[in-house]
PyMOL Python script that loads the backbone (N, CA, C, O; Angstrom):
from pymol import cmd

cmd.read_pdbstr("""\
ATOM      1  N   UNK A   1     190.980 115.315 153.083  1.00  0.00           N
ATOM      2  CA  UNK A   1     192.181 114.761 153.666  1.00  0.00           C
ATOM      3  C   UNK A   1     191.945 113.301 154.069  1.00  0.00           C
ATOM      4  O   UNK A   1     192.856 112.474 154.025  1.00  0.00           O
ATOM      5  N   UNK A   2     190.722 113.010 154.456  1.00  0.00           N
ATOM      6  CA  UNK A   2     190.421 111.637 154.853  1.00  0.00           C
ATOM      7  C   UNK A   2     190.540 110.696 153.661  1.00  0.00           C
ATOM      8  O   UNK A   2     191.066 109.590 153.786  1.00  0.00           O
ATOM      9  N   UNK A   3     190.062 111.127 152.532  1.00  0.00           N
ATOM     10  CA  UNK A   3     190.094 110.314 151.318  1.00  0.00           C
ATOM     11  C   UNK A   3     191.531 110.090 150.818  1.00  0.00           C
ATOM     12  O   UNK A   3     191.871 108.995 150.370  1.00  0.00           O
ATOM     13  N   UNK A   4     192.356 111.116 150.896  1.00  0.00           N
ATOM     14  CA  UNK A   4     193.718 111.057 150.353  1.00  0.00           C
ATOM     15  C   UNK A   4     194.728 110.407 151.295  1.00  0.00           C
ATOM     16  O   UNK A   4     195.539 109.585 150.869  1.00  0.00           O
ATOM     17  N   UNK A   5     194.677 110.783 152.596  1.00  0.00           N
ATOM     18  CA  UNK A   5     195.685 110.283 153.527  1.00  0.00           C
ATOM     19  C   UNK A   5     195.120 109.800 154.865  1.00  0.00           C
ATOM     20  O   UNK A   5     195.870 109.630 155.826  1.00  0.00           O
ATOM     21  N   UNK A   6     193.800 109.577 154.933  1.00  0.00           N
ATOM     22  CA  UNK A   6     193.119 109.020 156.094  1.00  0.00           C
ATOM     23  C   UNK A   6     193.221 109.896 157.349  1.00  0.00           C
ATOM     24  O   UNK A   6     193.312 109.376 158.461  1.00  0.00           O
ATOM     25  N   UNK A   7     193.206 111.218 157.174  1.00  0.00           N
ATOM     26  CA  UNK A   7     193.188 112.121 158.322  1.00  0.00           C
ATOM     27  C   UNK A   7     191.774 112.676 158.446  1.00  0.00           C
ATOM     28  O   UNK A   7     191.310 113.420 157.582  1.00  0.00           O
ATOM     29  N   UNK A   8     191.097 112.308 159.526  1.00  0.00           N
ATOM     30  CA  UNK A   8     189.719 112.709 159.697  1.00  0.00           C
ATOM     31  C   UNK A   8     189.491 113.739 160.793  1.00  0.00           C
ATOM     32  O   UNK A   8     188.353 114.124 161.059  1.00  0.00           O
ATOM     33  N   UNK A   9     190.559 114.180 161.424  1.00  0.00           N
ATOM     34  CA  UNK A   9     190.392 115.112 162.538  1.00  0.00           C
ATOM     35  C   UNK A   9     190.800 116.557 162.190  1.00  0.00           C
ATOM     36  O   UNK A   9     191.184 117.325 163.072  1.00  0.00           O
ATOM     37  N   UNK A  10     190.717 116.907 160.935  1.00  0.00           N
ATOM     38  CA  UNK A  10     191.069 118.269 160.516  1.00  0.00           C
ATOM     39  C   UNK A  10     190.064 119.262 161.096  1.00  0.00           C
ATOM     40  O   UNK A  10     188.854 119.043 161.046  1.00  0.00           O
ATOM     41  N   UNK A  11     190.585 120.347 161.642  1.00  0.00           N
ATOM     42  CA  UNK A  11     189.739 121.410 162.165  1.00  0.00           C
ATOM     43  C   UNK A  11     189.270 122.256 160.986  1.00  0.00           C
ATOM     44  O   UNK A  11     189.884 123.273 160.662  1.00  0.00           O
ATOM     45  N   UNK A  12     188.189 121.838 160.351  1.00  0.00           N
ATOM     46  CA  UNK A  12     187.728 122.491 159.116  1.00  0.00           C
ATOM     47  C   UNK A  12     187.486 123.986 159.290  1.00  0.00           C
ATOM     48  O   UNK A  12     187.771 124.766 158.381  1.00  0.00           O
ATOM     49  N   UNK A  13     186.971 124.392 160.432  1.00  0.00           N
ATOM     50  CA  UNK A  13     186.693 125.808 160.638  1.00  0.00           C
ATOM     51  C   UNK A  13     187.968 126.638 160.760  1.00  0.00           C
ATOM     52  O   UNK A  13     187.927 127.862 160.642  1.00  0.00           O
ATOM     53  N   UNK A  14     189.097 125.975 160.996  1.00  0.00           N
ATOM     54  CA  UNK A  14     190.388 126.680 161.108  1.00  0.00           C
ATOM     55  C   UNK A  14     191.248 126.511 159.862  1.00  0.00           C
ATOM     56  O   UNK A  14     192.334 127.085 159.787  1.00  0.00           O
ATOM     57  N   UNK A  15     190.791 125.741 158.889  1.00  0.00           N
ATOM     58  CA  UNK A  15     191.563 125.509 157.672  1.00  0.00           C
ATOM     59  C   UNK A  15     191.615 126.793 156.834  1.00  0.00           C
ATOM     60  O   UNK A  15     190.657 127.566 156.793  1.00  0.00           O
ATOM     61  N   UNK A  16     192.742 126.995 156.177  1.00  0.00           N
ATOM     62  CA  UNK A  16     192.930 128.192 155.367  1.00  0.00           C
ATOM     63  C   UNK A  16     193.425 127.781 153.983  1.00  0.00           C
ATOM     64  O   UNK A  16     194.428 127.080 153.850  1.00  0.00           O
ATOM     65  N   UNK A  17     192.706 128.227 152.960  1.00  0.00           N
ATOM     66  CA  UNK A  17     193.160 128.026 151.588  1.00  0.00           C
ATOM     67  C   UNK A  17     194.163 129.130 151.282  1.00  0.00           C
ATOM     68  O   UNK A  17     193.809 130.309 151.293  1.00  0.00           O
ATOM     69  N   UNK A  18     195.392 128.765 151.015  1.00  0.00           N
ATOM     70  CA  UNK A  18     196.439 129.737 150.741  1.00  0.00           C
ATOM     71  C   UNK A  18     196.383 130.158 149.290  1.00  0.00           C
ATOM     72  O   UNK A  18     196.602 131.328 148.976  1.00  0.00           O
ATOM     73  N   UNK A  19     196.096 129.233 148.408  1.00  0.00           N
ATOM     74  CA  UNK A  19     196.019 129.613 147.006  1.00  0.00           C
ATOM     75  C   UNK A  19     195.523 128.497 146.119  1.00  0.00           C
ATOM     76  O   UNK A  19     195.656 127.317 146.443  1.00  0.00           O
ATOM     77  N   UNK A  20     194.956 128.879 145.011  1.00  0.00           N
ATOM     78  CA  UNK A  20     194.507 127.971 143.968  1.00  0.00           C
ATOM     79  C   UNK A  20     195.054 128.529 142.662  1.00  0.00           C
ATOM     80  O   UNK A  20     194.846 129.696 142.331  1.00  0.00           O
ATOM     81  N   UNK A  21     195.745 127.687 141.940  1.00  0.00           N
ATOM     82  CA  UNK A  21     196.340 128.152 140.687  1.00  0.00           C
ATOM     83  C   UNK A  21     196.489 126.994 139.722  1.00  0.00           C
ATOM     84  O   UNK A  21     196.418 125.827 140.108  1.00  0.00           O
ATOM     85  N   UNK A  22     196.690 127.322 138.504  1.00  0.00           N
ATOM     86  CA  UNK A  22     196.906 126.296 137.485  1.00  0.00           C
ATOM     87  C   UNK A  22     198.398 126.079 137.333  1.00  0.00           C
ATOM     88  O   UNK A  22     199.144 127.022 137.072  1.00  0.00           O
ATOM     89  N   UNK A  23     198.835 124.842 137.496  1.00  0.00           N
ATOM     90  CA  UNK A  23     200.246 124.505 137.395  1.00  0.00           C
ATOM     91  C   UNK A  23     200.650 124.379 135.931  1.00  0.00           C
ATOM     92  O   UNK A  23     200.210 123.450 135.253  1.00  0.00           O
ATOM     93  N   UNK A  24     201.485 125.302 135.425  1.00  0.00           N
ATOM     94  CA  UNK A  24     201.864 125.269 134.027  1.00  0.00           C
ATOM     95  C   UNK A  24     202.841 124.144 133.678  1.00  0.00           C
ATOM     96  O   UNK A  24     203.019 123.811 132.507  1.00  0.00           O
ATOM     97  N   UNK A  25     203.468 123.564 134.696  1.00  0.00           N
ATOM     98  CA  UNK A  25     204.427 122.483 134.459  1.00  0.00           C
ATOM     99  C   UNK A  25     203.702 121.154 134.281  1.00  0.00           C
ATOM    100  O   UNK A  25     203.971 120.429 133.324  1.00  0.00           O
ATOM    101  N   UNK A  26     202.778 120.824 135.198  1.00  0.00           N
ATOM    102  CA  UNK A  26     202.073 119.551 135.157  1.00  0.00           C
ATOM    103  C   UNK A  26     200.658 119.672 134.619  1.00  0.00           C
ATOM    104  O   UNK A  26     199.918 118.689 134.588  1.00  0.00           O
ATOM    105  N   UNK A  27     200.281 120.859 134.199  1.00  0.00           N
ATOM    106  CA  UNK A  27     199.004 121.120 133.525  1.00  0.00           C
ATOM    107  C   UNK A  27     197.780 120.606 134.290  1.00  0.00           C
ATOM    108  O   UNK A  27     196.997 119.810 133.773  1.00  0.00           O
ATOM    109  N   UNK A  28     197.637 121.073 135.517  1.00  0.00           N
ATOM    110  CA  UNK A  28     196.443 120.783 136.304  1.00  0.00           C
ATOM    111  C   UNK A  28     196.315 121.819 137.415  1.00  0.00           C
ATOM    112  O   UNK A  28     197.305 122.452 137.782  1.00  0.00           O
ATOM    113  N   UNK A  29     195.117 122.002 137.954  1.00  0.00           N
ATOM    114  CA  UNK A  29     194.968 122.942 139.067  1.00  0.00           C
ATOM    115  C   UNK A  29     195.542 122.355 140.342  1.00  0.00           C
ATOM    116  O   UNK A  29     195.500 121.142 140.550  1.00  0.00           O
ATOM    117  N   UNK A  30     196.075 123.211 141.187  1.00  0.00           N
ATOM    118  CA  UNK A  30     196.585 122.792 142.484  1.00  0.00           C
ATOM    119  C   UNK A  30     196.055 123.734 143.543  1.00  0.00           C
ATOM    120  O   UNK A  30     195.964 124.944 143.341  1.00  0.00           O
ATOM    121  N   UNK A  31     195.706 123.147 144.683  1.00  0.00           N
ATOM    122  CA  UNK A  31     195.217 123.916 145.819  1.00  0.00           C
ATOM    123  C   UNK A  31     196.161 123.687 146.980  1.00  0.00           C
ATOM    124  O   UNK A  31     196.483 122.543 147.300  1.00  0.00           O
ATOM    125  N   UNK A  32     196.610 124.759 147.616  1.00  0.00           N
ATOM    126  CA  UNK A  32     197.509 124.676 148.749  1.00  0.00           C
ATOM    127  C   UNK A  32     196.745 125.091 149.978  1.00  0.00           C
ATOM    128  O   UNK A  32     196.221 126.203 150.037  1.00  0.00           O
ATOM    129  N   UNK A  33     196.670 124.202 150.979  1.00  0.00           N
ATOM    130  CA  UNK A  33     195.896 124.418 152.198  1.00  0.00           C
ATOM    131  C   UNK A  33     196.744 124.291 153.430  1.00  0.00           C
ATOM    132  O   UNK A  33     197.690 123.504 153.464  1.00  0.00           O
ATOM    133  N   UNK A  34     196.413 125.063 154.448  1.00  0.00           N
ATOM    134  CA  UNK A  34     196.936 124.864 155.808  1.00  0.00           C
ATOM    135  C   UNK A  34     195.760 124.357 156.602  1.00  0.00           C
ATOM    136  O   UNK A  34     194.735 125.031 156.703  1.00  0.00           O
ATOM    137  N   UNK A  35     195.902 123.142 157.181  1.00  0.00           N
ATOM    138  CA  UNK A  35     194.787 122.513 157.862  1.00  0.00           C
ATOM    139  C   UNK A  35     195.242 121.949 159.214  1.00  0.00           C
ATOM    140  O   UNK A  35     195.948 120.942 159.252  1.00  0.00           O
ATOM    141  N   UNK A  36     194.852 122.579 160.306  1.00  0.00           N
ATOM    142  CA  UNK A  36     195.235 122.058 161.624  1.00  0.00           C
ATOM    143  C   UNK A  36     194.649 120.676 161.885  1.00  0.00           C
ATOM    144  O   UNK A  36     193.506 120.390 161.527  1.00  0.00           O
ATOM    145  N   UNK A  37     195.449 119.830 162.511  1.00  0.00           N
ATOM    146  CA  UNK A  37     195.033 118.477 162.866  1.00  0.00           C
ATOM    147  C   UNK A  37     195.764 118.088 164.142  1.00  0.00           C
ATOM    148  O   UNK A  37     196.871 118.557 164.403  1.00  0.00           O
ATOM    149  N   UNK A  38     195.140 117.235 164.926  1.00  0.00           N
ATOM    150  CA  UNK A  38     195.817 116.723 166.119  1.00  0.00           C
ATOM    151  C   UNK A  38     196.640 115.471 165.790  1.00  0.00           C
ATOM    152  O   UNK A  38     197.357 114.957 166.649  1.00  0.00           O
ATOM    153  N   UNK A  39     196.541 114.996 164.584  1.00  0.00           N
ATOM    154  CA  UNK A  39     197.327 113.830 164.151  1.00  0.00           C
ATOM    155  C   UNK A  39     198.785 114.227 164.026  1.00  0.00           C
ATOM    156  O   UNK A  39     199.108 115.305 163.526  1.00  0.00           O
ATOM    157  N   UNK A  40     199.653 113.355 164.480  1.00  0.00           N
ATOM    158  CA  UNK A  40     201.085 113.606 164.304  1.00  0.00           C
ATOM    159  C   UNK A  40     201.516 113.093 162.922  1.00  0.00           C
ATOM    160  O   UNK A  40     200.792 112.333 162.280  1.00  0.00           O
ATOM    161  N   UNK A  41     202.679 113.512 162.486  1.00  0.00           N
ATOM    162  CA  UNK A  41     203.200 113.008 161.214  1.00  0.00           C
ATOM    163  C   UNK A  41     203.304 111.493 161.250  1.00  0.00           C
ATOM    164  O   UNK A  41     202.988 110.830 160.262  1.00  0.00           O
ATOM    165  N   UNK A  42     203.743 110.935 162.371  1.00  0.00           N
ATOM    166  CA  UNK A  42     203.859 109.483 162.491  1.00  0.00           C
ATOM    167  C   UNK A  42     202.504 108.796 162.383  1.00  0.00           C
ATOM    168  O   UNK A  42     202.394 107.736 161.767  1.00  0.00           O
ATOM    169  N   UNK A  43     201.460 109.397 162.984  1.00  0.00           N
ATOM    170  CA  UNK A  43     200.092 108.854 162.874  1.00  0.00           C
ATOM    171  C   UNK A  43     199.644 108.835 161.411  1.00  0.00           C
ATOM    172  O   UNK A  43     199.062 107.858 160.941  1.00  0.00           O
ATOM    173  N   UNK A  44     199.923 109.921 160.709  1.00  0.00           N
ATOM    174  CA  UNK A  44     199.479 110.029 159.315  1.00  0.00           C
ATOM    175  C   UNK A  44     200.212 109.016 158.440  1.00  0.00           C
ATOM    176  O   UNK A  44     199.590 108.334 157.625  1.00  0.00           O
ATOM    177  N   UNK A  45     201.525 108.917 158.604  1.00  0.00           N
ATOM    178  CA  UNK A  45     202.292 107.959 157.803  1.00  0.00           C
ATOM    179  C   UNK A  45     201.820 106.535 158.062  1.00  0.00           C
ATOM    180  O   UNK A  45     201.661 105.756 157.122  1.00  0.00           O
ATOM    181  N   UNK A  46     201.593 106.189 159.326  1.00  0.00           N
ATOM    182  CA  UNK A  46     201.183 104.814 159.632  1.00  0.00           C
ATOM    183  C   UNK A  46     199.774 104.501 159.140  1.00  0.00           C
ATOM    184  O   UNK A  46     199.484 103.351 158.810  1.00  0.00           O
ATOM    185  N   UNK A  47     198.889 105.503 159.083  1.00  0.00           N
ATOM    186  CA  UNK A  47     197.519 105.249 158.657  1.00  0.00           C
ATOM    187  C   UNK A  47     197.231 105.535 157.205  1.00  0.00           C
ATOM    188  O   UNK A  47     196.194 105.120 156.689  1.00  0.00           O
ATOM    189  N   UNK A  48     198.128 106.237 156.531  1.00  0.00           N
ATOM    190  CA  UNK A  48     197.860 106.693 155.160  1.00  0.00           C
ATOM    191  C   UNK A  48     197.710 105.572 154.160  1.00  0.00           C
ATOM    192  O   UNK A  48     196.950 105.708 153.201  1.00  0.00           O
ATOM    193  N   UNK A  49     198.400 104.481 154.349  1.00  0.00           N
ATOM    194  CA  UNK A  49     198.304 103.383 153.366  1.00  0.00           C
ATOM    195  C   UNK A  49     196.890 102.840 153.250  1.00  0.00           C
ATOM    196  O   UNK A  49     196.534 102.250 152.229  1.00  0.00           O
ATOM    197  N   UNK A  50     196.077 103.032 154.287  1.00  0.00           N
ATOM    198  CA  UNK A  50     194.707 102.559 154.242  1.00  0.00           C
ATOM    199  C   UNK A  50     193.710 103.550 153.652  1.00  0.00           C
ATOM    200  O   UNK A  50     192.514 103.264 153.585  1.00  0.00           O
ATOM    201  N   UNK A  51     194.194 104.709 153.226  1.00  0.00           N
ATOM    202  CA  UNK A  51     193.297 105.733 152.677  1.00  0.00           C
ATOM    203  C   UNK A  51     192.753 105.295 151.323  1.00  0.00           C
ATOM    204  O   UNK A  51     193.444 104.643 150.541  1.00  0.00           O
ATOM    205  N   UNK A  52     191.508 105.664 151.063  1.00  0.00           N
ATOM    206  CA  UNK A  52     190.829 105.246 149.825  1.00  0.00           C
ATOM    207  C   UNK A  52     191.563 105.671 148.564  1.00  0.00           C
ATOM    208  O   UNK A  52     191.662 104.887 147.620  1.00  0.00           O
ATOM    209  N   UNK A  53     192.070 106.872 148.527  1.00  0.00           N
ATOM    210  CA  UNK A  53     192.743 107.384 147.304  1.00  0.00           C
ATOM    211  C   UNK A  53     194.232 107.644 147.539  1.00  0.00           C
ATOM    212  O   UNK A  53     194.796 108.566 146.950  1.00  0.00           O
ATOM    213  N   UNK A  54     194.856 106.862 148.370  1.00  0.00           N
ATOM    214  CA  UNK A  54     196.266 107.084 148.734  1.00  0.00           C
ATOM    215  C   UNK A  54     197.189 107.035 147.497  1.00  0.00           C
ATOM    216  O   UNK A  54     198.241 107.674 147.494  1.00  0.00           O
ATOM    217  N   UNK A  55     196.813 106.299 146.472  1.00  0.00           N
ATOM    218  CA  UNK A  55     197.684 106.149 145.287  1.00  0.00           C
ATOM    219  C   UNK A  55     197.689 107.393 144.406  1.00  0.00           C
ATOM    220  O   UNK A  55     198.391 107.408 143.394  1.00  0.00           O
ATOM    221  N   UNK A  56     196.931 108.441 144.751  1.00  0.00           N
ATOM    222  CA  UNK A  56     196.916 109.660 143.936  1.00  0.00           C
ATOM    223  C   UNK A  56     198.144 110.529 144.156  1.00  0.00           C
ATOM    224  O   UNK A  56     198.416 111.413 143.345  1.00  0.00           O
ATOM    225  N   UNK A  57     198.893 110.303 145.230  1.00  0.00           N
ATOM    226  CA  UNK A  57     200.116 111.064 145.514  1.00  0.00           C
ATOM    227  C   UNK A  57     201.283 110.086 145.634  1.00  0.00           C
ATOM    228  O   UNK A  57     201.159 109.021 146.238  1.00  0.00           O
ATOM    229  N   UNK A  58     202.400 110.463 145.055  1.00  0.00           N
ATOM    230  CA  UNK A  58     203.552 109.563 145.052  1.00  0.00           C
ATOM    231  C   UNK A  58     204.289 109.545 146.387  1.00  0.00           C
ATOM    232  O   UNK A  58     204.950 108.560 146.716  1.00  0.00           O
ATOM    233  N   UNK A  59     204.181 110.640 147.170  1.00  0.00           N
ATOM    234  CA  UNK A  59     204.851 110.676 148.467  1.00  0.00           C
ATOM    235  C   UNK A  59     204.159 111.672 149.376  1.00  0.00           C
ATOM    236  O   UNK A  59     203.443 112.565 148.922  1.00  0.00           O
ATOM    237  N   UNK A  60     204.388 111.500 150.674  1.00  0.00           N
ATOM    238  CA  UNK A  60     203.883 112.429 151.673  1.00  0.00           C
ATOM    239  C   UNK A  60     205.059 113.158 152.283  1.00  0.00           C
ATOM    240  O   UNK A  60     206.048 112.534 152.668  1.00  0.00           O
ATOM    241  N   UNK A  61     204.960 114.473 152.375  1.00  0.00           N
ATOM    242  CA  UNK A  61     206.006 115.290 152.977  1.00  0.00           C
ATOM    243  C   UNK A  61     205.403 116.055 154.145  1.00  0.00           C
ATOM    244  O   UNK A  61     204.294 116.577 154.032  1.00  0.00           O
ATOM    245  N   UNK A  62     206.105 116.131 155.253  1.00  0.00           N
ATOM    246  CA  UNK A  62     205.607 116.826 156.431  1.00  0.00           C
ATOM    247  C   UNK A  62     206.573 117.920 156.825  1.00  0.00           C
ATOM    248  O   UNK A  62     207.754 117.675 157.070  1.00  0.00           O
ATOM    249  N   UNK A  63     206.045 119.143 156.880  1.00  0.00           N
ATOM    250  CA  UNK A  63     206.837 120.312 157.273  1.00  0.00           C
ATOM    251  C   UNK A  63     206.014 121.189 158.199  1.00  0.00           C
ATOM    252  O   UNK A  63     204.795 121.280 158.061  1.00  0.00           O
ATOM    253  N   UNK A  64     206.681 121.831 159.137  1.00  0.00           N
ATOM    254  CA  UNK A  64     206.002 122.840 159.943  1.00  0.00           C
ATOM    255  C   UNK A  64     205.885 124.105 159.100  1.00  0.00           C
ATOM    256  O   UNK A  64     206.548 124.230 158.071  1.00  0.00           O
ATOM    257  N   UNK A  65     205.050 125.034 159.531  1.00  0.00           N
ATOM    258  CA  UNK A  65     204.922 126.298 158.796  1.00  0.00           C
ATOM    259  C   UNK A  65     206.271 127.003 158.775  1.00  0.00           C
ATOM    260  O   UNK A  65     206.639 127.596 157.761  1.00  0.00           O
ATOM    261  N   UNK A  66     207.017 126.950 159.880  1.00  0.00           N
ATOM    262  CA  UNK A  66     208.341 127.581 159.902  1.00  0.00           C
ATOM    263  C   UNK A  66     209.260 126.969 158.856  1.00  0.00           C
ATOM    264  O   UNK A  66     210.021 127.679 158.199  1.00  0.00           O
ATOM    265  N   UNK A  67     209.189 125.636 158.702  1.00  0.00           N
ATOM    266  CA  UNK A  67     210.001 124.973 157.686  1.00  0.00           C
ATOM    267  C   UNK A  67     209.597 125.403 156.273  1.00  0.00           C
ATOM    268  O   UNK A  67     210.454 125.575 155.406  1.00  0.00           O
ATOM    269  N   UNK A  68     208.312 125.573 156.048  1.00  0.00           N
ATOM    270  CA  UNK A  68     207.822 125.981 154.740  1.00  0.00           C
ATOM    271  C   UNK A  68     208.289 127.386 154.414  1.00  0.00           C
ATOM    272  O   UNK A  68     208.638 127.676 153.270  1.00  0.00           O
ATOM    273  N   UNK A  69     208.299 128.264 155.413  1.00  0.00           N
ATOM    274  CA  UNK A  69     208.723 129.650 155.192  1.00  0.00           C
ATOM    275  C   UNK A  69     210.227 129.775 154.919  1.00  0.00           C
ATOM    276  O   UNK A  69     210.664 130.745 154.299  1.00  0.00           O
ATOM    277  N   UNK A  70     211.009 128.810 155.373  1.00  0.00           N
ATOM    278  CA  UNK A  70     212.469 128.870 155.254  1.00  0.00           C
ATOM    279  C   UNK A  70     212.934 128.281 153.913  1.00  0.00           C
ATOM    280  O   UNK A  70     212.834 127.074 153.694  1.00  0.00           O
ATOM    281  N   UNK A  71     213.438 129.134 153.027  1.00  0.00           N
ATOM    282  CA  UNK A  71     213.934 128.656 151.721  1.00  0.00           C
ATOM    283  C   UNK A  71     215.052 127.611 151.861  1.00  0.00           C
ATOM    284  O   UNK A  71     215.241 126.776 150.977  1.00  0.00           O
ATOM    285  N   UNK A  72     215.787 127.667 152.975  1.00  0.00           N
ATOM    286  CA  UNK A  72     216.884 126.731 153.208  1.00  0.00           C
ATOM    287  C   UNK A  72     216.510 125.673 154.230  1.00  0.00           C
ATOM    288  O   UNK A  72     217.382 125.041 154.826  1.00  0.00           O
ATOM    289  N   UNK A  73     215.218 125.481 154.433  1.00  0.00           N
ATOM    290  CA  UNK A  73     214.728 124.500 155.398  1.00  0.00           C
ATOM    291  C   UNK A  73     214.928 123.070 154.913  1.00  0.00           C
ATOM    292  O   UNK A  73     215.627 122.842 153.925  1.00  0.00           O
ATOM    293  N   UNK A  74     214.332 122.122 155.589  1.00  0.00           N
ATOM    294  CA  UNK A  74     214.549 120.711 155.278  1.00  0.00           C
ATOM    295  C   UNK A  74     214.069 120.281 153.888  1.00  0.00           C
ATOM    296  O   UNK A  74     214.436 119.206 153.413  1.00  0.00           O
ATOM    297  N   UNK A  75     213.269 121.095 153.248  1.00  0.00           N
ATOM    298  CA  UNK A  75     212.759 120.764 151.913  1.00  0.00           C
ATOM    299  C   UNK A  75     213.627 121.304 150.795  1.00  0.00           C
ATOM    300  O   UNK A  75     213.299 121.104 149.625  1.00  0.00           O
ATOM    301  N   UNK A  76     214.731 121.986 151.110  1.00  0.00           N
ATOM    302  CA  UNK A  76     215.471 122.694 150.076  1.00  0.00           C
ATOM    303  C   UNK A  76     215.982 121.775 148.960  1.00  0.00           C
ATOM    304  O   UNK A  76     216.198 122.242 147.842  1.00  0.00           O
ATOM    305  N   UNK A  77     216.176 120.507 149.231  1.00  0.00           N
ATOM    306  CA  UNK A  77     216.630 119.583 148.185  1.00  0.00           C
ATOM    307  C   UNK A  77     215.519 118.689 147.633  1.00  0.00           C
ATOM    308  O   UNK A  77     215.765 117.808 146.809  1.00  0.00           O
ATOM    309  N   UNK A  78     214.278 118.934 148.109  1.00  0.00           N
ATOM    310  CA  UNK A  78     213.137 118.137 147.640  1.00  0.00           C
ATOM    311  C   UNK A  78     212.649 118.676 146.297  1.00  0.00           C
ATOM    312  O   UNK A  78     212.885 119.833 145.950  1.00  0.00           O
ATOM    313  N   UNK A  79     211.974 117.820 145.561  1.00  0.00           N
ATOM    314  CA  UNK A  79     211.341 118.256 144.314  1.00  0.00           C
ATOM    315  C   UNK A  79     210.081 119.015 144.692  1.00  0.00           C
ATOM    316  O   UNK A  79     209.083 118.410 145.084  1.00  0.00           O
ATOM    317  N   UNK A  80     210.120 120.328 144.577  1.00  0.00           N
ATOM    318  CA  UNK A  80     209.006 121.171 145.000  1.00  0.00           C
ATOM    319  C   UNK A  80     208.051 121.403 143.844  1.00  0.00           C
ATOM    320  O   UNK A  80     208.474 121.662 142.718  1.00  0.00           O
ATOM    321  N   UNK A  81     206.762 121.309 144.131  1.00  0.00           N
ATOM    322  CA  UNK A  81     205.773 121.579 143.093  1.00  0.00           C
ATOM    323  C   UNK A  81     205.657 123.070 142.872  1.00  0.00           C
ATOM    324  O   UNK A  81     206.050 123.870 143.721  1.00  0.00           O
ATOM    325  N   UNK A  82     205.125 123.429 141.749  1.00  0.00           N
ATOM    326  CA  UNK A  82     204.903 124.822 141.411  1.00  0.00           C
ATOM    327  C   UNK A  82     204.003 125.483 142.450  1.00  0.00           C
ATOM    328  O   UNK A  82     204.259 126.617 142.855  1.00  0.00           O
ATOM    329  N   UNK A  83     202.948 124.785 142.888  1.00  0.00           N
ATOM    330  CA  UNK A  83     202.040 125.386 143.858  1.00  0.00           C
ATOM    331  C   UNK A  83     202.702 125.547 145.212  1.00  0.00           C
ATOM    332  O   UNK A  83     202.402 126.505 145.925  1.00  0.00           O
ATOM    333  N   UNK A  84     203.598 124.638 145.590  1.00  0.00           N
ATOM    334  CA  UNK A  84     204.317 124.795 146.860  1.00  0.00           C
ATOM    335  C   UNK A  84     205.178 126.065 146.806  1.00  0.00           C
ATOM    336  O   UNK A  84     205.186 126.855 147.750  1.00  0.00           O
ATOM    337  N   UNK A  85     205.885 126.248 145.722  1.00  0.00           N
ATOM    338  CA  UNK A  85     206.750 127.417 145.572  1.00  0.00           C
ATOM    339  C   UNK A  85     205.913 128.702 145.633  1.00  0.00           C
ATOM    340  O   UNK A  85     206.277 129.647 146.331  1.00  0.00           O
ATOM    341  N   UNK A  86     204.808 128.734 144.913  1.00  0.00           N
ATOM    342  CA  UNK A  86     203.938 129.912 144.910  1.00  0.00           C
ATOM    343  C   UNK A  86     203.319 130.158 146.284  1.00  0.00           C
ATOM    344  O   UNK A  86     203.278 131.294 146.756  1.00  0.00           O
ATOM    345  N   UNK A  87     202.835 129.083 146.928  1.00  0.00           N
ATOM    346  CA  UNK A  87     202.202 129.229 148.229  1.00  0.00           C
ATOM    347  C   UNK A  87     203.239 129.657 149.279  1.00  0.00           C
ATOM    348  O   UNK A  87     202.943 130.496 150.131  1.00  0.00           O
ATOM    349  N   UNK A  88     204.439 129.091 149.222  1.00  0.00           N
ATOM    350  CA  UNK A  88     205.478 129.500 150.174  1.00  0.00           C
ATOM    351  C   UNK A  88     205.780 130.981 150.016  1.00  0.00           C
ATOM    352  O   UNK A  88     205.909 131.688 151.015  1.00  0.00           O
ATOM    353  N   UNK A  89     205.896 131.465 148.793  1.00  0.00           N
ATOM    354  CA  UNK A  89     206.164 132.890 148.571  1.00  0.00           C
ATOM    355  C   UNK A  89     205.039 133.754 149.137  1.00  0.00           C
ATOM    356  O   UNK A  89     205.298 134.791 149.748  1.00  0.00           O
ATOM    357  N   UNK A  90     203.801 133.333 148.936  1.00  0.00           N
ATOM    358  CA  UNK A  90     202.653 134.054 149.476  1.00  0.00           C
ATOM    359  C   UNK A  90     202.745 134.112 150.999  1.00  0.00           C
ATOM    360  O   UNK A  90     202.568 135.172 151.600  1.00  0.00           O
ATOM    361  N   UNK A  91     203.023 132.961 151.618  1.00  0.00           N
ATOM    362  CA  UNK A  91     203.120 132.911 153.081  1.00  0.00           C
ATOM    363  C   UNK A  91     204.294 133.762 153.580  1.00  0.00           C
ATOM    364  O   UNK A  91     204.178 134.438 154.602  1.00  0.00           O
ATOM    365  N   UNK A  92     205.403 133.730 152.873  1.00  0.00           N
ATOM    366  CA  UNK A  92     206.546 134.551 153.276  1.00  0.00           C
ATOM    367  C   UNK A  92     206.192 136.037 153.272  1.00  0.00           C
ATOM    368  O   UNK A  92     206.620 136.789 154.147  1.00  0.00           O
ATOM    369  N   UNK A  93     205.420 136.441 152.292  1.00  0.00           N
ATOM    370  CA  UNK A  93     205.035 137.854 152.206  1.00  0.00           C
ATOM    371  C   UNK A  93     204.022 138.258 153.267  1.00  0.00           C
ATOM    372  O   UNK A  93     204.014 139.408 153.707  1.00  0.00           O
ATOM    373  N   UNK A  94     203.159 137.317 153.688  1.00  0.00           N
ATOM    374  CA  UNK A  94     202.052 137.676 154.571  1.00  0.00           C
ATOM    375  C   UNK A  94     202.153 137.177 155.996  1.00  0.00           C
ATOM    376  O   UNK A  94     201.383 137.623 156.847  1.00  0.00           O
ATOM    377  N   UNK A  95     203.073 136.268 156.295  1.00  0.00           N
ATOM    378  CA  UNK A  95     203.169 135.771 157.673  1.00  0.00           C
ATOM    379  C   UNK A  95     204.416 136.277 158.403  1.00  0.00           C
ATOM    380  O   UNK A  95     204.524 136.094 159.616  1.00  0.00           O
ATOM    381  N   UNK A  96     205.320 136.882 157.726  1.00  0.00           N
ATOM    382  CA  UNK A  96     206.541 137.359 158.401  1.00  0.00           C
ATOM    383  C   UNK A  96     206.384 138.763 158.889  1.00  0.00           C
ATOM    384  O   UNK A  96     207.311 139.319 159.478  1.00  0.00           O
TER     385      UNK A  96
END
""", "prot")
cmd.dss("prot")
cmd.show_as("cartoon", "prot")
cmd.util.cbc("prot")
cmd.orient("prot")
């Protein structure tokens, strides 16, 4: 996370890998993680431009777990990746 978006305070021992799968649309592996951090979304956005590999992602999206679980949440009109859709479905099945 530090390399991609300059977040260095991730609680690694509390991080959870939700899934790893091969994206058939964009033809590459994707990993979906839940990683607790004390950084706010505003902190991340303001510091992300200085990250070493920031240009590897076209945009940053911030959602709470509740927002991710909600099919009609704030992301409903966003371009969702295949791994986001798969990970959200997994979380809906196991966190509700």
